[in-house]
C-alpha positions, 0 to 999 in steps of 0.5 A: 685568716680574718673572722667577722664577728657580730653581738651574737659570736663576740662572746664566744669567738673573743672572750672564750679564746685561748688565743691572743685576739685583736679587734678591729671595730669599723665601718664601711664609710670610715676612710681610715678603717679603709687603709687598715683593713687590708693591713688587719687581713695580712696581720690574720694571715701572718698570725695563722694559728698563733692568734685570732683576728676578727673585724666588727662593723660597729653599725651592724653591732650596736651592743659590742660597740657599746660595751666596749665605749668605742667612739672613734673608728678605726679602734682596735683592741687586743684581748688576751684571756678574755680581758682588753690589754691594749688599744690602738686609735686611728689608722697606723702603720702594720708594723705598730699592730704586729709589736703589740700582738707579737708582745701577747704571743 
């Protein structure tokens, strides 16, 4: 399962999670984001119960995007215990994202 987070829900869903969290920063108009989006949804299903997989629309949620200095999308941040522990900028194959997430479990 993939959760859409917003400026209002980010802290509760991502920073307070007891499980590792992926945040996919994306926008509707971004071509590479459309390539990564389905992979993120697959990862959400694959890791259900073991990790929290989220998406954040940068156009609708400028506060969180600015807080983490998101300048290029897609950017995927990996959180553990409320801290950023890894980052991926740009479109990559699913196995790259899975390997980064598995390292946090």
